[in-house]
C-alpha positions, 0 to 999 in steps of 0.5 A, a space after each residue: 500499500 502506498 503511504 501517500 494514498 492510505 485512505 481514512 476510516 469512513 464515517 459509515 461502513 457499507 459492505 460491498 454488494 454481494 458480500 455477507 456481513 455478520 455481527 456478534 452484537 448489533 448494538 456494539 462491537 465485541 472488543 478483545 485485547 491480546 495481552 502478555 508481558 512477554 514480547 514476541 509471543 504472537 500478539 501482533 501476529 494474532 491480531 494481524 491474521 485474525 483481522 484478515 480472517 474476520 473481515 473476509 468472513 463478513 465482520 467489520 473489524 477494527 485493529 487497535 495498535 496499542 503498542 508503541 512499537 507499532 508492529 501491527 501498524 507496520 504490518 499493514 502500512 510499512 515502517 516508513 509510513 508509520 514512523 512518519 505519523 505525528 502524534 495526532 495521526 495515531 492512537 497517541 491522540 486518545 491520551 493527549 491533553 490537547 482538546 484539538 487532537 481530533 476524533 478516532 474516525 479521523 485517525 483510523 485508516 482503511 487497509 486494502 481489505 474490505 471491512 478491515 481498519 487500523 488505528 495506528 501507533 508508533 513511538 509517539 505513544 511511548 510517553 503515555 505508557 506509564 506504570 501504575 496506570 490506576 493512579 492516572 485518573 480519567 486517563 485510564 478510560 482514554 481508549 474507551 472514550 476514544 472508541 465510543 460510538 464509532 459506527 458500523 463495527 463488529 469486532 475490535 482487536 487490541 494489540 497490547 505492549 509487553 507490559 501491564 502499563 497504561 496501554 494494556 490497562 486501558 485495553 482491559 478497561 475497554 475490552 469485553 475479553 482478554 486473550 493471552 498468547 502463550 509460547 510454550 516455554 518458561 519466559 512466555 508463561 511466567 507472567 500469567 498470574 499477573 495478567 490474571 490478577 490484572 483482569 480481576 483488578 480491571 473488573 472493578 472498573 469494567 465488569 464486562 471484561 473476562 478472560 477468553 482463554 490462553 492461546 498456545 503460540 509459536 508452537 513447534 511440535 518437534 520439540 519435546 519441551 513444547 509438547 510438555 508445556 502445552 500439556 502442562 498448560 492444559 492440566 492447569 487451565 483446562 478449558 481455559 486453553 484454546 483448542 487451536 494451537 498456532 505454530 511457527 510457520 513460514 506461511 505467516 512470514 510470507 503473508 507478513 512480507 506481502 502485508 496481507 493476512 495469511 488466510 488471504 495471502 496463503 489461503 491453502 496453507 496450514 497456517 491459514 487453516 489454523 487461523 480460521 479454526 482459531 477465529 471460529 473458536 473465538 466466536 464460539 467461546 463468546 457465544 457468537 454462534 447463537 447470536 450471529 445476525 446477518 446484516 443487510 
Protein backbone atom coordinates (compact mmCIF):
# COMPACT_ATOMS: atom_id res chain seq x y z
CA UNK A 1 0.00 0.00 0.00
CA UNK A 2 1.28 3.42 -0.89
CA UNK A 3 1.85 5.67 2.09
CA UNK A 4 0.60 8.63 0.05
CA UNK A 5 -2.79 7.12 -0.71
CA UNK A 6 -3.66 5.44 2.59
CA UNK A 7 -7.42 6.11 2.98
CA UNK A 8 -9.11 7.11 6.21
CA UNK A 9 -11.91 5.41 8.12
CA UNK A 10 -15.35 6.15 6.66
CA UNK A 11 -18.01 7.54 8.96
CA UNK A 12 -20.30 4.71 7.87
CA UNK A 13 -19.05 1.30 6.76
CA UNK A 14 -21.02 -0.17 3.87
CA UNK A 15 -20.41 -3.77 2.86
CA UNK A 16 -19.62 -4.28 -0.83
CA UNK A 17 -22.59 -5.49 -2.86
CA UNK A 18 -22.96 -9.25 -2.89
CA UNK A 19 -20.92 -9.89 0.27
CA UNK A 20 -22.17 -11.30 3.54
CA UNK A 21 -21.84 -9.27 6.68
CA UNK A 22 -22.18 -10.57 10.23
CA UNK A 23 -22.32 -9.00 13.64
CA UNK A 24 -21.81 -10.51 17.10
CA UNK A 25 -23.92 -7.85 18.79
CA UNK A 26 -25.96 -5.42 16.76
CA UNK A 27 -25.72 -2.73 19.46
CA UNK A 28 -21.95 -2.55 19.96
CA UNK A 29 -18.71 -4.15 18.76
CA UNK A 30 -17.09 -7.02 20.63
CA UNK A 31 -13.65 -5.93 21.84
CA UNK A 32 -10.84 -8.42 22.51
CA UNK A 33 -7.46 -7.41 23.96
CA UNK A 34 -4.37 -9.57 23.32
CA UNK A 35 -2.10 -9.30 26.35
CA UNK A 36 1.11 -10.88 27.60
CA UNK A 37 4.02 -9.28 29.45
CA UNK A 38 6.49 -11.05 27.16
CA UNK A 39 7.41 -9.64 23.77
CA UNK A 40 7.49 -11.86 20.72
CA UNK A 41 4.69 -14.15 21.87
CA UNK A 42 2.44 -13.51 18.88
CA UNK A 43 0.08 -10.73 19.99
CA UNK A 44 0.60 -8.59 16.88
CA UNK A 45 0.61 -11.60 14.59
CA UNK A 46 -2.67 -12.89 16.03
CA UNK A 47 -4.36 -9.52 15.55
CA UNK A 48 -2.94 -9.15 12.03
CA UNK A 49 -4.04 -12.56 10.77
CA UNK A 50 -7.30 -12.85 12.71
CA UNK A 51 -8.31 -9.40 11.50
CA UNK A 52 -8.01 -10.60 7.94
CA UNK A 53 -9.99 -13.76 8.65
CA UNK A 54 -12.83 -11.95 10.40
CA UNK A 55 -13.05 -9.27 7.69
CA UNK A 56 -13.15 -11.87 4.92
CA UNK A 57 -15.82 -13.76 6.85
CA UNK A 58 -18.10 -10.74 6.80
CA UNK A 59 -17.31 -8.91 10.02
CA UNK A 60 -16.43 -5.22 10.13
CA UNK A 61 -13.14 -5.16 12.01
CA UNK A 62 -11.01 -2.51 13.70
CA UNK A 63 -7.45 -3.40 14.73
CA UNK A 64 -6.21 -1.14 17.51
CA UNK A 65 -2.43 -0.90 17.76
CA UNK A 66 -1.86 -0.04 21.42
CA UNK A 67 1.87 -0.85 21.38
CA UNK A 68 4.42 1.98 20.95
CA UNK A 69 6.50 -0.38 18.79
CA UNK A 70 3.78 -0.12 16.13
CA UNK A 71 4.38 -3.61 14.76
CA UNK A 72 0.75 -4.21 13.84
CA UNK A 73 0.55 -0.87 12.01
CA UNK A 74 3.79 -1.55 10.17
CA UNK A 75 2.47 -4.95 9.13
CA UNK A 76 -0.15 -3.23 6.99
CA UNK A 77 1.38 0.11 6.04
CA UNK A 78 5.16 -0.32 6.27
CA UNK A 79 7.63 1.15 8.71
CA UNK A 80 8.42 4.33 6.76
CA UNK A 81 4.80 5.45 6.64
CA UNK A 82 4.02 4.51 10.24
CA UNK A 83 7.16 6.16 11.65
CA UNK A 84 6.35 9.35 9.76
CA UNK A 85 3.00 9.82 11.50
CA UNK A 86 2.78 12.58 14.11
CA UNK A 87 1.06 12.00 17.44
CA UNK A 88 -2.38 13.24 16.45
CA UNK A 89 -2.37 10.84 13.48
CA UNK A 90 -2.00 7.86 15.83
CA UNK A 91 -3.60 6.34 18.91
CA UNK A 92 -1.50 8.77 20.97
CA UNK A 93 -4.25 11.31 20.21
CA UNK A 94 -6.51 9.37 22.58
CA UNK A 95 -4.19 10.11 25.50
CA UNK A 96 -3.21 13.68 24.63
CA UNK A 97 -4.42 16.58 26.78
CA UNK A 98 -4.80 18.73 23.68
CA UNK A 99 -8.53 19.02 23.09
CA UNK A 100 -7.87 19.70 19.39
CA UNK A 101 -6.50 16.21 18.81
CA UNK A 102 -9.40 15.15 16.60
CA UNK A 103 -11.65 12.09 16.59
CA UNK A 104 -10.86 8.42 16.24
CA UNK A 105 -12.65 8.35 12.89
CA UNK A 106 -10.13 10.88 11.56
CA UNK A 107 -7.16 8.77 12.72
CA UNK A 108 -8.31 5.25 11.84
CA UNK A 109 -7.12 4.11 8.42
CA UNK A 110 -8.53 1.65 5.93
CA UNK A 111 -6.45 -1.26 4.69
CA UNK A 112 -6.53 -2.78 1.23
CA UNK A 113 -9.08 -5.30 2.53
CA UNK A 114 -12.80 -4.63 2.68
CA UNK A 115 -14.14 -4.08 6.21
CA UNK A 116 -10.68 -4.05 7.85
CA UNK A 117 -9.36 -0.88 9.51
CA UNK A 118 -6.40 0.03 11.72
CA UNK A 119 -5.93 2.59 14.48
CA UNK A 120 -2.14 3.01 14.11
CA UNK A 121 0.57 3.50 16.70
CA UNK A 122 4.22 4.48 16.75
CA UNK A 123 6.84 5.88 19.12
CA UNK A 124 4.65 8.89 19.96
CA UNK A 125 2.60 6.59 22.21
CA UNK A 126 5.58 5.69 24.44
CA UNK A 127 5.40 8.74 26.78
CA UNK A 128 1.82 7.82 27.70
CA UNK A 129 2.53 4.16 28.50
CA UNK A 130 3.38 4.77 32.15
CA UNK A 131 3.45 2.31 35.07
CA UNK A 132 0.85 2.45 37.87
CA UNK A 133 -1.94 3.47 35.49
CA UNK A 134 -4.54 3.08 38.26
CA UNK A 135 -3.30 6.40 39.64
CA UNK A 136 -3.85 8.38 36.43
CA UNK A 137 -7.50 9.33 36.93
CA UNK A 138 -9.68 9.59 33.84
CA UNK A 139 -6.74 8.81 31.54
CA UNK A 140 -7.41 5.17 32.46
CA UNK A 141 -10.52 5.44 30.28
CA UNK A 142 -8.90 7.32 27.38
CA UNK A 143 -9.13 4.45 24.90
CA UNK A 144 -12.66 3.54 25.97
CA UNK A 145 -13.83 7.11 25.41
CA UNK A 146 -11.89 7.47 22.15
CA UNK A 147 -13.51 4.41 20.61
CA UNK A 148 -17.01 5.10 21.90
CA UNK A 149 -19.76 5.40 19.32
CA UNK A 150 -17.66 4.52 16.26
CA UNK A 151 -20.21 3.46 13.65
CA UNK A 152 -20.61 0.14 11.92
CA UNK A 153 -18.05 -2.08 13.68
CA UNK A 154 -18.50 -5.70 14.77
CA UNK A 155 -15.12 -6.71 16.20
CA UNK A 156 -12.27 -4.69 17.73
CA UNK A 157 -8.94 -6.46 18.34
CA UNK A 158 -6.42 -4.62 20.54
CA UNK A 159 -2.70 -5.41 20.27
CA UNK A 160 -1.08 -4.54 23.62
CA UNK A 161 2.57 -3.89 24.54
CA UNK A 162 4.59 -6.45 26.54
CA UNK A 163 3.77 -4.94 29.94
CA UNK A 164 0.78 -4.09 32.13
CA UNK A 165 1.26 -0.32 31.99
CA UNK A 166 -1.18 2.32 30.82
CA UNK A 167 -1.85 0.96 27.32
CA UNK A 168 -2.66 -2.59 28.45
CA UNK A 169 -4.66 -1.25 31.40
CA UNK A 170 -6.68 0.99 29.06
CA UNK A 171 -7.26 -2.02 26.82
CA UNK A 172 -8.64 -4.07 29.72
CA UNK A 173 -10.95 -1.21 30.73
CA UNK A 174 -12.21 -1.09 27.13
CA UNK A 175 -12.41 -4.80 26.30
CA UNK A 176 -15.08 -7.44 26.69
CA UNK A 177 -12.48 -10.21 26.62
CA UNK A 178 -8.76 -10.84 27.03
CA UNK A 179 -6.80 -13.45 25.09
CA UNK A 180 -3.35 -14.37 26.43
CA UNK A 181 -0.97 -15.69 23.74
CA UNK A 182 1.46 -18.07 25.46
CA UNK A 183 4.59 -19.54 23.85
CA UNK A 184 5.12 -22.99 25.40
CA UNK A 185 8.24 -22.10 27.36
CA UNK A 186 9.24 -20.60 30.72
CA UNK A 187 9.59 -16.97 29.68
CA UNK A 188 6.23 -16.96 27.93
CA UNK A 189 4.30 -18.50 30.81
CA UNK A 190 5.93 -16.86 33.82
CA UNK A 191 3.72 -13.76 33.92
CA UNK A 192 0.31 -15.42 33.59
CA UNK A 193 -0.61 -14.94 37.24
CA UNK A 194 0.00 -11.21 37.01
CA UNK A 195 -2.22 -10.95 33.93
CA UNK A 196 -4.99 -12.89 35.68
CA UNK A 197 -4.65 -10.55 38.63
CA UNK A 198 -4.74 -7.54 36.30
CA UNK A 199 -8.01 -8.75 34.76
CA UNK A 200 -9.55 -9.15 38.22
CA UNK A 201 -8.49 -5.61 39.13
CA UNK A 202 -9.86 -4.27 35.84
CA UNK A 203 -13.24 -5.88 36.54
CA UNK A 204 -13.76 -3.39 39.37
CA UNK A 205 -13.90 -0.62 36.74
CA UNK A 206 -15.07 -2.67 33.75
CA UNK A 207 -17.32 -5.53 34.92
CA UNK A 208 -17.70 -6.80 31.34
CA UNK A 209 -14.11 -7.88 30.85
CA UNK A 210 -13.20 -11.52 31.29
CA UNK A 211 -10.52 -13.95 30.22
CA UNK A 212 -11.51 -15.61 26.97
CA UNK A 213 -8.61 -18.05 27.03
CA UNK A 214 -4.92 -18.86 26.83
CA UNK A 215 -3.66 -19.38 23.29
CA UNK A 216 -0.61 -21.55 22.65
CA UNK A 217 1.52 -19.75 20.05
CA UNK A 218 4.86 -20.22 18.31
CA UNK A 219 4.45 -23.95 18.84
CA UNK A 220 6.91 -26.43 17.36
CA UNK A 221 5.56 -29.95 17.68
CA UNK A 222 9.00 -31.42 17.03
CA UNK A 223 10.21 -30.11 20.38
CA UNK A 224 9.54 -32.29 23.42
CA UNK A 225 9.65 -29.22 25.67
CA UNK A 226 6.91 -27.51 23.66
CA UNK A 227 4.65 -30.56 23.84
CA UNK A 228 5.32 -30.83 27.57
CA UNK A 229 4.48 -27.17 28.21
CA UNK A 230 1.27 -27.43 26.21
CA UNK A 231 0.19 -30.44 28.27
CA UNK A 232 1.03 -28.59 31.47
CA UNK A 233 -0.97 -25.50 30.43
CA UNK A 234 -3.96 -27.71 29.69
CA UNK A 235 -3.59 -29.54 32.99
CA UNK A 236 -3.55 -26.26 34.90
CA UNK A 237 -6.11 -24.24 32.95
CA UNK A 238 -8.25 -26.94 31.33
CA UNK A 239 -10.92 -25.46 29.08
CA UNK A 240 -9.26 -22.08 29.61
CA UNK A 241 -6.79 -23.04 26.86
CA UNK A 242 -7.93 -22.74 23.25
CA UNK A 243 -8.05 -25.98 21.32
CA UNK A 244 -6.45 -24.20 18.38
CA UNK A 245 -2.65 -24.06 18.54
CA UNK A 246 -0.69 -21.55 16.45
CA UNK A 247 2.66 -22.90 15.22
CA UNK A 248 5.79 -21.37 13.87
CA UNK A 249 5.08 -21.49 10.14
CA UNK A 250 6.72 -19.95 7.10
CA UNK A 251 3.32 -19.01 5.65
CA UNK A 252 2.87 -16.41 8.40
CA UNK A 253 6.16 -14.79 7.40
CA UNK A 254 5.30 -14.90 3.70
CA UNK A 255 1.95 -13.26 4.40
CA UNK A 256 3.52 -10.53 6.52
CA UNK A 257 6.04 -9.81 3.77
CA UNK A 258 3.05 -9.30 1.45
CA UNK A 259 1.35 -7.07 4.07
CA UNK A 260 -1.68 -9.33 3.81
CA UNK A 261 -3.17 -11.71 6.44
CA UNK A 262 -2.36 -15.35 5.91
CA UNK A 263 -5.92 -16.51 5.15
CA UNK A 264 -5.85 -14.23 2.12
CA UNK A 265 -2.17 -14.27 1.16
CA UNK A 266 -1.62 -18.04 1.51
CA UNK A 267 -5.18 -19.39 1.83
CA UNK A 268 -4.39 -23.08 1.34
CA UNK A 269 -1.62 -23.24 3.93
CA UNK A 270 -1.83 -25.02 7.26
CA UNK A 271 -1.24 -21.65 8.93
CA UNK A 272 -4.35 -20.27 7.22
CA UNK A 273 -6.41 -23.29 8.27
CA UNK A 274 -5.32 -22.91 11.89
CA UNK A 275 -6.09 -19.19 11.83
CA UNK A 276 -9.60 -19.96 10.59
CA UNK A 277 -10.01 -22.58 13.33
CA UNK A 278 -8.93 -20.08 15.96
CA UNK A 279 -11.29 -17.41 14.61
CA UNK A 280 -14.23 -19.79 14.71
CA UNK A 281 -13.33 -20.95 18.20
CA UNK A 282 -13.21 -17.34 19.40
CA UNK A 283 -16.70 -16.75 18.01
CA UNK A 284 -17.94 -19.94 19.68
CA UNK A 285 -16.42 -19.00 23.02
CA UNK A 286 -18.15 -15.65 23.13
CA UNK A 287 -21.46 -17.25 22.30
CA UNK A 288 -21.45 -15.82 18.82
CA UNK A 289 -22.73 -18.90 17.07
CA UNK A 290 -26.21 -18.47 18.54
CA UNK A 291 -26.05 -14.67 18.44
CA UNK A 292 -24.79 -14.17 14.90
CA UNK A 293 -27.06 -12.00 12.80
CA UNK A 294 -26.85 -11.23 9.11
CA UNK A 295 -26.75 -7.52 8.30
CA UNK A 296 -28.03 -6.10 5.03
